[in-house]
C-alpha positions as a printed Julia matrix, in Angstrom:
291×3 Matrix{Float64}:
 132.97  -198.1   -143.58
 132.14  -194.93  -145.58
 135.02  -193.0   -146.78
 135.42  -189.4   -145.47
 135.99  -186.82  -148.17
 139.55  -185.58  -148.54
 141.26  -182.26  -149.91
 141.12  -183.57  -153.71
 137.51  -184.74  -153.18
 136.85  -180.7   -152.26
 138.87  -179.55  -155.15
 136.84  -181.99  -157.51
 133.45  -180.62  -155.97
 134.66  -177.08  -156.41
 135.83  -177.7   -159.93
 132.28  -179.41  -160.88
 130.51  -176.62  -159.52
 132.59  -174.11  -161.19
 131.87  -175.7   -164.45
 128.16  -175.95  -163.86
 127.96  -172.24  -162.99
 129.58  -171.4   -166.21
 127.23  -173.26  -168.13
 124.2   -171.92  -166.34
 125.23  -168.22  -166.32
 124.73  -167.75  -170.24
 120.92  -168.58  -169.82
 120.74  -166.64  -166.67
 121.86  -163.44  -168.14
 119.69  -164.35  -171.35
 116.95  -164.2   -169.23
 117.71  -161.4   -167.34
 118.59  -159.22  -170.19
 115.22  -160.13  -171.8
 113.48  -158.39  -168.81
 116.0   -155.51  -169.05
 114.85  -151.91  -170.52
 116.48  -151.26  -174.13
 117.87  -148.03  -173.11
 119.59  -149.23  -170.18
 120.9   -152.15  -172.43
 122.48  -149.66  -174.76
 123.92  -147.49  -171.97
 125.19  -150.18  -169.56
 125.33  -153.26  -171.67
 124.32  -156.96  -170.77
 124.63  -157.19  -166.81
 123.21  -159.53  -164.37
 121.76  -156.47  -162.19
 120.12  -153.94  -164.72
 119.15  -150.49  -163.22
 115.81  -150.84  -165.05
 113.47  -153.76  -165.75
 110.81  -153.98  -168.54
 108.46  -156.25  -170.02
 108.28  -154.44  -173.43
 109.77  -157.41  -175.22
 107.38  -160.1   -173.95
 104.63  -157.71  -174.57
 105.7   -157.44  -178.25
 105.93  -161.39  -178.28
 102.48  -161.94  -176.81
 100.45  -158.83  -177.51
  96.8   -159.16  -178.17
  95.91  -161.13  -181.37
  99.63  -162.55  -181.65
 100.19  -165.78  -183.65
 103.12  -166.71  -181.05
 100.6   -169.08  -179.1
  99.12  -170.68  -182.22
 102.7   -171.32  -183.53
 103.58  -172.75  -180.24
 101.1   -175.08  -180.77
 101.89  -175.77  -184.51
 105.61  -176.54  -183.41
 104.48  -178.86  -180.44
 102.37  -181.04  -182.87
 104.84  -181.04  -185.48
 107.61  -182.08  -183.19
 105.84  -184.69  -181.36
 104.11  -186.31  -184.48
 107.65  -186.1   -186.25
 109.75  -187.0   -183.46
 107.56  -190.46  -182.66
 107.14  -191.51  -186.18
 110.92  -190.7   -187.06
 112.0   -192.79  -183.85
 109.6   -195.7   -184.76
 110.94  -195.93  -188.33
 114.77  -195.6   -187.12
 114.21  -198.32  -184.51
 112.57  -200.67  -187.09
 115.21  -200.03  -189.86
 118.1   -200.21  -187.25
 116.55  -203.61  -185.94
 116.42  -205.04  -189.44
 120.03  -204.03  -190.32
 121.41  -205.36  -186.9
 119.7   -208.77  -187.62
 121.9   -211.19  -189.18
 119.41  -213.01  -190.41
 118.36  -210.44  -192.95
 119.71  -210.94  -196.4
 121.53  -208.27  -198.19
 122.01  -205.95  -194.98
 125.17  -204.94  -195.88
 124.01  -203.15  -199.28
 121.38  -201.83  -197.25
 123.51  -200.18  -194.83
 125.74  -198.92  -197.8
 122.5   -197.56  -199.38
 121.55  -195.45  -196.17
 125.2   -194.56  -195.72
 125.48  -192.84  -198.97
 122.98  -190.46  -198.25
 125.17  -188.97  -195.37
 127.7   -188.01  -198.07
 125.67  -187.06  -201.21
 122.63  -184.97  -201.61
 120.36  -184.32  -204.4
 120.46  -180.7   -204.04
 117.46  -177.9   -202.98
 115.67  -177.97  -206.45
 115.22  -181.69  -206.81
 114.15  -181.99  -203.04
 111.49  -179.01  -203.23
 110.2   -180.56  -206.8
 109.6   -183.89  -205.02
 107.94  -182.25  -201.95
 105.56  -180.48  -204.2
 104.82  -183.56  -206.33
 103.83  -185.32  -203.0
 101.58  -182.25  -202.1
 103.72  -181.04  -199.15
 102.64  -177.59  -199.42
 100.75  -175.25  -196.96
  99.76  -177.93  -194.72
 101.21  -179.68  -191.68
 102.67  -182.41  -193.46
 105.16  -179.94  -194.88
 106.46  -179.31  -191.75
 106.56  -183.03  -190.87
 107.28  -185.41  -193.74
 110.25  -183.7   -195.41
 112.33  -184.26  -192.0
 110.63  -187.45  -191.37
 112.88  -189.94  -193.05
 115.47  -191.26  -190.48
 118.6   -189.51  -190.05
 121.14  -192.03  -191.34
 123.53  -191.19  -188.37
 120.77  -191.87  -185.84
 120.09  -195.12  -187.69
 123.63  -196.43  -187.4
 123.86  -195.12  -183.58
 120.76  -197.17  -182.84
 122.15  -200.2   -185.14
 125.55  -200.28  -183.32
 123.64  -200.56  -180.09
 121.47  -203.25  -181.03
 124.36  -205.03  -182.14
 125.67  -205.33  -178.8
 122.76  -207.21  -177.65
 123.38  -210.98  -177.61
 122.11  -213.02  -180.37
 121.31  -215.66  -177.82
 118.12  -213.43  -176.75
 116.6   -213.4   -180.37
 117.45  -217.18  -180.9
 115.69  -217.77  -177.59
 112.81  -216.0   -178.72
 112.68  -217.61  -182.16
 112.77  -221.14  -180.38
 109.71  -220.12  -178.34
 107.87  -219.1   -181.56
 108.37  -215.17  -181.24
 108.23  -213.62  -184.76
 110.62  -210.91  -185.62
 107.96  -208.14  -184.79
 107.35  -209.49  -181.37
 111.06  -210.05  -180.79
 111.86  -206.78  -181.57
 109.16  -204.92  -179.66
 109.52  -207.08  -176.77
 113.4   -207.75  -176.33
 115.3   -205.54  -178.53
 113.37  -201.83  -178.15
 113.2   -202.19  -174.4
 116.82  -203.12  -174.06
 117.54  -200.16  -176.42
 115.81  -197.43  -174.46
 119.03  -195.44  -173.73
 119.72  -194.95  -177.21
 116.4   -194.51  -178.56
 116.0   -191.65  -175.95
 119.31  -190.09  -177.4
 118.02  -189.97  -181.09
 114.44  -188.69  -179.49
 116.42  -186.04  -178.15
 117.95  -185.47  -181.57
 114.93  -185.69  -183.62
 112.77  -183.47  -181.05
 115.47  -180.8   -181.05
 115.73  -180.92  -185.03
 111.87  -180.57  -185.39
 111.68  -177.97  -182.69
 114.39  -175.79  -184.19
 113.46  -176.41  -188.05
 112.42  -173.2   -189.79
 113.95  -174.23  -193.37
 110.62  -176.32  -194.34
 108.61  -173.01  -193.48
 110.53  -170.97  -195.68
 110.27  -173.4   -198.47
 106.98  -174.85  -198.32
 104.54  -172.84  -195.92
 103.06  -169.53  -197.05
  99.81  -169.61  -194.6
 100.72  -167.57  -191.74
  98.65  -169.83  -189.47
 100.57  -172.95  -189.9
 104.19  -170.85  -189.03
 106.3   -173.09  -186.51
 107.62  -170.88  -183.64
 111.0   -170.55  -184.83
 110.03  -169.12  -188.24
 107.62  -166.43  -186.6
 109.8   -165.33  -184.2
 112.6   -165.25  -186.85
 110.09  -162.85  -188.86
 109.16  -160.67  -185.57
 112.82  -160.2   -184.93
 113.74  -158.91  -188.4
 110.76  -156.68  -188.16
 111.76  -155.17  -184.81
 115.2   -154.75  -186.31
 113.99  -152.93  -189.43
 112.04  -150.42  -187.23
 115.13  -149.88  -185.23
 117.02  -148.75  -187.91
 114.2   -146.73  -189.57
 113.91  -144.8   -186.33
 117.76  -144.49  -185.78
 117.6   -142.42  -189.06
 114.87  -140.36  -188.0
 115.15  -137.52  -185.76
 111.73  -137.93  -184.21
 111.89  -141.4   -183.01
 109.9   -141.49  -179.59
 110.71  -144.87  -178.18
 113.62  -147.36  -178.95
 112.35  -150.54  -180.05
 113.75  -153.5   -178.11
 115.73  -155.09  -180.33
 118.65  -156.65  -177.91
 116.03  -157.43  -175.05
 113.65  -159.05  -178.02
 116.76  -161.33  -179.18
 116.98  -162.57  -175.57
 113.15  -162.67  -175.07
 112.96  -164.91  -178.12
 115.59  -167.24  -176.84
 114.04  -167.86  -173.53
 110.77  -168.25  -175.08
 112.21  -170.92  -177.82
 114.53  -172.65  -175.58
 112.29  -172.99  -172.51
 110.3   -175.89  -173.59
 113.7   -177.83  -174.75
 115.23  -177.09  -171.19
 112.16  -178.97  -169.62
 112.78  -182.15  -171.73
 116.07  -182.86  -170.63
 115.29  -183.91  -166.91
 112.02  -186.03  -168.55
 114.55  -187.79  -170.82
 117.18  -188.25  -168.26
 115.11  -190.41  -165.98
 114.49  -192.65  -169.5
 118.23  -192.87  -169.7
 118.72  -194.24  -165.97
 115.83  -196.81  -166.4
 116.92  -197.81  -169.71
 120.37  -198.83  -168.61
 118.97  -200.5   -165.41
 116.65  -202.65  -167.61
 119.37  -203.2   -170.16
 121.94  -204.54  -167.55
 119.17  -206.61  -165.78
 117.87  -208.37  -169.11
 120.85  -208.32  -171.05
């Protein structure tokens, strides 16, 4: 018989709903402010119900001849290619380290762990990138961040170590190679953790602007984050110059511009979460049935 909700259940539901509202409110406020007139923001501050609406910030971002759409395409290509290859490398390396039959997997794990603690520095990193031809091309935005993150590697490795060894042994008895075992058994059972690291890699590539600053001079190859960073800096500079001028005719939308760039850049990532959530659930079901 279905249990009827009691007072504690209603209190719990109310608490969860309040937390959900607090989590959503900043994004809603950012969206509203991005459509608010700059003078209204200066006079009234941020608010959910502005007295004057404006699309000026979005007109500046998507004006005729704007390179924002091209930068969107660059970011999408870099994020998709980089994430797919990085997850593949991480999954295969994690399977090798989780396989007890691999010799020297302990020293190999230590080798990867050292990179989490020590780095060579910016100058050697830049010289290596230039020597590899990573300059003013899409590879310059993908390859420097392509080698897997050791944290993600150990996250996947620890998950795979929890998969019973009897599955690998059974596959080996049936004549399956390590590659067949990895792609037919271990990777499907590791969908939850692989979906998690996919999100990590995707966020890292989408939000990356460092590689563009260091390795890209061609404006046609600017990713979205770097282009909008430059655009905000230019708007702020114009605003500062006009504030010092007596004949300023129109206030540049520096505040609404900040919120508009946040909405433009965060939008695709917000849409990515529900898509990955489906894979979390399906991966857990597959793992519980096959494991």
